[in-house]
VEXDREN-2710 file (C-alpha; in Angstrom, 1 decimal):
% VEXDREN-2710
k/r/px/py/pz
1/MET/136.7/-68.6/-163.5
2/ILE/138.2/-65.0/-164.3
3/GLU/140.7/-65.3/-167.1
4/ILE/144.4/-64.2/-166.8
5/ASN/144.5/-61.6/-169.9
6/LYS/145.7/-58.1/-170.5
7/LYS/142.8/-56.2/-169.4
8/ASN/142.4/-58.1/-166.3
9/THR/146.0/-57.8/-165.4
10/ARG/145.9/-54.3/-165.6
11/THR/143.0/-54.0/-163.2
12/TRP/144.7/-56.2/-160.9
13/SER/148.0/-54.4/-160.7
14/ARG/146.3/-51.0/-160.0
15/ILE/144.6/-52.6/-156.8
16/GLY/147.6/-54.5/-155.7
17/VAL/148.5/-57.8/-154.5
18/ARG/146.4/-57.8/-151.4
19/ALA/143.0/-56.9/-153.0
20/THR/143.9/-59.3/-155.9
21/TYR/144.3/-62.0/-153.3
22/GLY/140.7/-61.4/-151.8
23/MET/139.3/-61.3/-155.7
24/ALA/141.0/-64.6/-156.0
25/LEU/139.5/-66.3/-153.1
26/LEU/136.3/-64.8/-153.9
27/GLU/136.4/-66.6/-157.1
28/ALA/137.4/-69.6/-155.7
29/ALA/134.7/-69.7/-153.1
30/LYS/132.1/-69.3/-155.7
31/ASP/132.9/-72.6/-156.8
32/ASP/133.7/-74.7/-153.6
33/PRO/132.0/-74.0/-150.5
34/LEU/134.6/-75.7/-148.7
35/VAL/137.0/-72.6/-149.3
36/LEU/137.3/-70.9/-145.9
37/ALA/139.1/-67.5/-145.1
38/MET/140.7/-66.8/-141.7
39/SER/142.0/-63.6/-140.8
40/ALA/143.8/-62.3/-137.4
41/ASP/141.5/-59.2/-137.2
42/LEU/142.8/-58.1/-140.7
43/GLY/140.1/-59.0/-143.1
44/ARG/139.9/-55.4/-144.6
45/SER/143.7/-55.3/-144.8
46/SER/143.7/-58.8/-146.5
47/GLY/141.6/-57.6/-149.3
48/LEU/138.8/-59.7/-148.1
49/ASN/135.8/-57.3/-147.8
50/GLN/133.8/-58.5/-150.9
51/PHE/134.6/-62.3/-149.6
52/ILE/133.1/-61.5/-146.2
53/SER/130.0/-59.7/-147.6
54/LYS/129.1/-62.6/-150.0
55/PHE/130.4/-65.5/-147.9
56/PRO/130.0/-64.8/-144.2
57/ASP/129.8/-68.5/-143.1
58/GLN/133.0/-69.1/-144.8
59/PHE/135.0/-66.6/-143.1
60/VAL/136.4/-66.6/-139.5
61/ASN/138.1/-63.8/-137.7
62/ALA/140.5/-65.1/-134.9
63/GLY/141.3/-61.8/-133.7
64/ILE/144.5/-60.5/-133.1
65/ALA/145.8/-64.0/-132.1
66/GLU/147.8/-65.4/-134.8
67/GLN/149.0/-68.7/-132.8
68/ASN/145.4/-69.4/-132.1
69/MET/144.5/-68.7/-135.8
70/VAL/146.9/-71.2/-137.1
71/GLY/145.7/-73.9/-134.4
72/VAL/142.1/-73.3/-135.6
73/ALA/142.9/-73.2/-139.3
74/ALA/144.7/-76.7/-138.8
75/GLY/141.5/-78.0/-137.1
76/MET/139.2/-76.9/-139.8
77/ALA/141.5/-78.2/-142.6
78/ARG/141.3/-81.6/-140.8
79/GLU/137.7/-81.3/-141.2
80/GLY/138.1/-80.8/-144.9
81/PHE/138.1/-77.2/-145.5
82/SER/140.6/-75.6/-147.9
83/VAL/141.5/-72.9/-145.6
84/PHE/143.7/-69.7/-146.2
85/ALA/144.5/-67.9/-143.2
86/SER/146.0/-64.3/-143.6
87/SER/148.1/-61.9/-141.5
88/PHE/151.1/-59.6/-141.8
89/ALA/154.2/-61.2/-142.5
90/PRO/156.1/-61.1/-139.5
91/PHE/153.2/-62.1/-137.3
92/ILE/152.2/-65.3/-139.2
93/SER/155.7/-66.3/-139.5
94/MET/157.6/-65.5/-136.3
95/ARG/154.7/-65.0/-133.7
96/ALA/153.1/-68.1/-134.8
97/SER/156.1/-70.3/-136.0
98/GLU/155.7/-73.0/-133.3
99/GLN/152.2/-73.5/-134.1
100/VAL/153.3/-73.5/-138.1
101/ARG/155.7/-76.0/-137.3
102/MET/153.9/-78.5/-135.2
103/ASN/150.6/-78.2/-136.8
104/LEU/151.4/-77.7/-140.6
105/GLY/154.9/-79.0/-140.6
106/TYR/154.9/-81.9/-138.6
107/MET/151.2/-82.8/-138.9
108/ASN/151.5/-82.1/-142.6
109/ILE/147.9/-80.4/-142.3
110/PRO/147.2/-78.5/-145.7
111/VAL/146.6/-74.9/-144.2
112/LYS/147.4/-72.1/-146.8
113/LEU/149.1/-68.9/-144.8
114/VAL/149.1/-65.9/-146.7
115/ALA/151.6/-63.4/-145.7
116/LEU/150.3/-59.6/-146.2
117/GLY/153.2/-57.0/-146.6
118/SER/156.2/-59.2/-147.1
119/GLY/159.3/-57.3/-147.7
120/LEU/159.3/-53.5/-147.3
121/SER/155.7/-52.7/-148.6
122/MET/154.3/-51.9/-145.3
123/GLY/156.1/-48.5/-145.5
124/PHE/156.0/-46.1/-142.8
125/LEU/154.9/-49.0/-140.3
126/GLY/158.1/-49.9/-140.3
127/ASN/160.2/-53.0/-139.0
128/SER/157.8/-54.2/-136.7
129/HIS/155.7/-54.9/-140.0
130/TYR/158.8/-55.5/-142.5
131/GLY/158.8/-59.3/-143.8
132/LEU/162.8/-59.3/-143.7
133/GLU/163.2/-62.8/-142.3
134/ASP/159.8/-64.7/-143.1
135/ALA/161.0/-67.0/-145.9
136/ALA/164.0/-67.9/-143.9
137/VAL/161.9/-69.0/-141.0
138/MET/159.4/-70.8/-143.0
139/ARG/162.1/-72.7/-145.2
140/ALA/163.3/-74.1/-142.1
141/ILE/159.9/-75.9/-141.5
142/PRO/160.2/-79.5/-142.8
143/GLY/157.4/-79.9/-145.5
144/LEU/156.3/-76.6/-145.8
145/THR/155.8/-75.1/-149.4
146/VAL/157.1/-71.4/-149.8
147/VAL/156.1/-69.7/-152.5
148/SER/156.3/-65.9/-153.7
149/PRO/154.0/-64.4/-156.4
150/ALA/155.8/-62.4/-159.0
151/ASP/152.8/-60.3/-159.8
152/CYS/148.9/-60.0/-159.4
153/ALA/148.4/-62.4/-162.2
154/GLU/150.8/-65.1/-160.2
155/VAL/148.6/-64.5/-157.0
156/PHE/145.5/-65.9/-158.8
157/LYS/147.8/-68.8/-160.2
158/VAL/149.0/-69.8/-156.6
159/ILE/145.5/-69.5/-155.1
160/ARG/144.1/-71.6/-157.6
161/ALA/147.1/-74.1/-157.4
162/SER/146.8/-74.2/-153.7
163/ILE/143.2/-75.1/-153.3
164/ASN/143.4/-78.9/-153.7
165/TYR/147.2/-78.9/-153.0
166/PRO/147.7/-81.5/-150.2
167/HIS/150.5/-79.9/-148.6
168/PRO/150.9/-76.9/-146.2
169/VAL/151.7/-73.5/-148.1
170/TYR/153.3/-70.4/-147.1
171/ILE/152.2/-67.6/-149.7
172/ARG/154.6/-64.5/-149.4
173/LEU/152.8/-61.5/-150.9
174/THR/155.2/-59.0/-151.9
175/GLY/154.6/-55.1/-153.7
176/GLY/151.8/-52.8/-153.0
177/VAL/149.3/-51.2/-155.3
178/ASN/150.4/-50.2/-159.1
179/ASN/152.0/-53.3/-158.8
180/PRO/154.4/-54.2/-162.1
181/ILE/153.0/-56.6/-164.4
182/VAL/155.1/-59.7/-165.4
183/TYR/152.2/-61.8/-167.0
184/GLN/149.7/-60.6/-169.4
185/ASP/148.6/-63.9/-170.5
186/ASP/148.0/-67.3/-169.1
187/TYR/150.8/-69.9/-168.6
188/GLU/151.6/-72.9/-166.8
189/PHE/152.1/-72.6/-163.2
190/GLU/153.3/-75.5/-161.0
191/PHE/154.8/-75.6/-157.4
192/GLY/158.4/-75.9/-157.6
193/LYS/158.9/-75.4/-161.5
194/ALA/160.5/-72.2/-162.1
195/VAL/159.6/-70.3/-165.3
196/CYS/161.8/-68.4/-167.5
197/VAL/160.3/-65.1/-168.4
198/LYS/163.1/-63.6/-170.7
199/GLU/165.8/-65.4/-172.8
200/GLY/169.5/-64.4/-172.6
201/LYS/172.6/-66.4/-173.1
202/ASP/175.5/-64.3/-171.0
203/LEU/174.2/-63.6/-167.5
204/CYS/171.4/-65.0/-165.7
205/ILE/169.3/-63.1/-162.9
206/VAL/167.1/-65.8/-160.9
207/ALA/164.3/-63.4/-159.2
208/THR/161.4/-64.0/-156.7
209/GLY/158.3/-62.2/-155.7
210/SER/158.4/-58.4/-156.4
211/MET/161.9/-58.5/-157.7
212/VAL/160.8/-60.4/-160.9
213/ALA/159.5/-57.6/-162.7
214/ILE/162.6/-55.3/-161.6
215/ALA/164.6/-57.8/-162.7
216/ILE/163.3/-57.8/-166.4
217/THR/163.9/-54.0/-166.4
218/VAL/167.3/-54.5/-165.1
219/ALA/168.1/-57.1/-167.7
220/ASN/166.9/-54.6/-170.6
221/GLU/168.7/-51.8/-169.3
222/ILE/172.3/-53.9/-168.9
223/GLU/171.7/-55.2/-172.4
224/ALA/171.4/-51.7/-173.8
225/LEU/174.3/-50.1/-171.6
226/LYS/176.6/-53.1/-172.4
227/GLY/175.3/-55.5/-175.1
228/MET/175.3/-58.4/-172.9
229/SER/172.2/-60.9/-173.4
230/VAL/170.6/-61.4/-169.9
231/LYS/168.2/-64.2/-169.1
232/VAL/165.6/-63.9/-166.3
233/VAL/163.9/-66.7/-164.4
234/ASN/161.0/-66.5/-162.0
235/MET/161.8/-68.8/-159.2
236/HIS/158.3/-68.3/-157.4
237/THR/158.9/-71.3/-155.2
238/LEU/161.5/-71.0/-152.5
239/LYS/160.7/-74.4/-151.2
240/PRO/160.9/-77.0/-152.8
241/LEU/163.6/-75.3/-155.1
242/ASP/163.5/-76.4/-158.9
243/GLU/166.7/-77.9/-158.4
244/LYS/166.8/-79.4/-162.0
245/TYR/166.4/-76.3/-163.8
246/LEU/169.2/-74.8/-161.4
247/SER/171.2/-77.6/-162.6
248/GLU/170.8/-76.5/-166.1
249/LEU/171.5/-72.8/-165.4
250/PHE/174.6/-73.6/-163.4
251/GLY/175.8/-75.5/-166.6
252/LEU/174.9/-72.7/-168.9
253/PHE/176.0/-69.6/-167.3
254/THR/179.4/-68.4/-165.5
255/THR/177.5/-66.1/-163.3
256/ILE/174.0/-66.4/-161.5
257/VAL/172.6/-63.5/-160.0
258/SER/169.7/-63.9/-157.2
259/LEU/167.4/-61.0/-156.6
260/GLU/164.9/-61.0/-153.7
261/GLU/163.1/-58.3/-151.5
262/HIS/164.1/-60.4/-148.4
263/SER/167.4/-60.5/-146.1
264/VAL/170.2/-62.0/-147.9
265/VAL/170.3/-64.3/-144.8
266/GLY/168.1/-67.5/-145.4
267/GLY/166.2/-66.4/-148.4
268/LEU/166.3/-67.2/-152.3
269/GLY/169.9/-66.5/-152.3
270/SER/170.7/-68.8/-149.4
271/ALA/168.7/-71.7/-151.1
272/ILE/170.7/-71.1/-154.4
273/SER/174.1/-71.0/-152.4
274/GLU/173.3/-74.1/-150.5
275/PHE/172.4/-76.2/-153.5
276/LYS/175.3/-74.8/-155.1
277/ALA/177.5/-75.9/-152.5
278/ARG/175.9/-79.2/-152.1
279/GLU/176.5/-80.0/-155.9
280/ASN/180.0/-78.3/-156.2
281/TYR/179.2/-76.1/-159.1
282/LEU/181.9/-73.6/-160.1
283/ALA/179.9/-70.8/-161.6
284/ARG/179.8/-67.5/-159.7
285/HIS/176.6/-66.9/-157.3
286/VAL/176.1/-63.1/-156.6
287/SER/173.3/-62.8/-154.1
288/ILE/171.4/-59.4/-154.0
289/GLY/168.9/-58.7/-151.3
290/ILE/168.3/-56.6/-148.1
291/GLU/171.4/-56.6/-146.1
292/ASP/171.5/-58.1/-142.6
293/CYS/170.2/-54.9/-141.0
294/TYR/167.1/-53.2/-140.5
295/VAL/166.0/-50.6/-142.9
296/LYS/164.9/-47.1/-142.2
297/ALA/161.0/-46.6/-142.2
298/GLY/159.4/-44.5/-144.9
299/ASP/157.2/-45.0/-148.0
300/TYR/157.6/-48.2/-150.3
301/GLN/160.0/-46.8/-152.8
302/TYR/162.3/-45.1/-150.0
303/ALA/162.6/-48.2/-148.1
304/LEU/163.4/-50.1/-151.3
305/ALA/165.9/-47.5/-152.4
306/GLU/167.4/-47.4/-148.6
307/ALA/167.7/-51.2/-149.1
308/GLY/169.5/-50.9/-152.4
309/LEU/166.6/-52.5/-154.5
310/THR/165.9/-50.2/-157.1
311/LYS/166.5/-50.5/-160.8
312/ASP/169.8/-48.2/-160.8
313/LYS/171.1/-49.6/-157.6
314/ILE/170.6/-53.0/-158.7
315/ILE/172.4/-52.4/-162.2
316/SER/175.2/-50.9/-160.3
317/ASN/175.5/-53.7/-157.7
318/ILE/175.5/-56.3/-160.5
319/LEU/178.3/-54.6/-162.8
320/ASN/180.6/-53.8/-159.8
321/LYS/180.2/-57.4/-158.8
322/LEU/181.3/-58.6/-162.4
323/CYS/184.0/-55.6/-162.5
324/ILE/182.3/-54.1/-165.6
325/PRO/182.7/-50.4/-165.7
326/LEU/179.4/-48.2/-165.5
END
């Protein structure tokens, strides 16, 4: 089993989340002949080249047919295989949403769906390939676990945790190559259990996916600029939400900021707002994500800037919402 350490996390960071997913699944297949990879004609884009070469009998290419892939994946999972099926985020979450709803949600078949290029990381391919709404769609399906790893090390943790997990999972991969590192050492991962990655007492940022690393940088800069103490929480699982931990946060902080590379409609911010309204907490919640619009296509960093998800724009947004002068 590959260890999570400083050397490996640097390597994974350079190759990015998709290639790391392929490495993680390759390692899993070495120990378990029932691990099966599926792709909608995106084996190479899924980082599965080595997997296909070493375990050709454990790979199925369904072709450009995501709906059929989900149905076949469900059938293979019913036969006892641990199935990981990958495609670009909007295709697997929306083109195949009915099959996900019936075969995975309704029938509770434990297929693991791997959404490539969620958020804006598909760059120049534009809005046809951006995953802006995928978490919202998947969160609406009963029984489906929705998780967004914070970095490449957490991709490994999620794959390991998913293999024998008895429920269907939607794994939302955000970020690209040279992916910022959040975790350099091993840590305890559990679906539905948030992780504090930075302590603080004045303000809390709850982030998911690629935004966790940015949240840490934002927190450090706000502390340097304004002398505030800022806590950062990695809410890797969007469903089921860690409501127990959220209750503690709403009891400790007067303001909680949610941060995500997803539409502000239906993602992490919406999940937290729903919980806050249901439990009638008085603390303020500021939701930061991609506004309810399409984003101009360009390279990844340009798209993030257009969406207001760069470090400086996030800091400005937070301080403006808190009525704190820059």
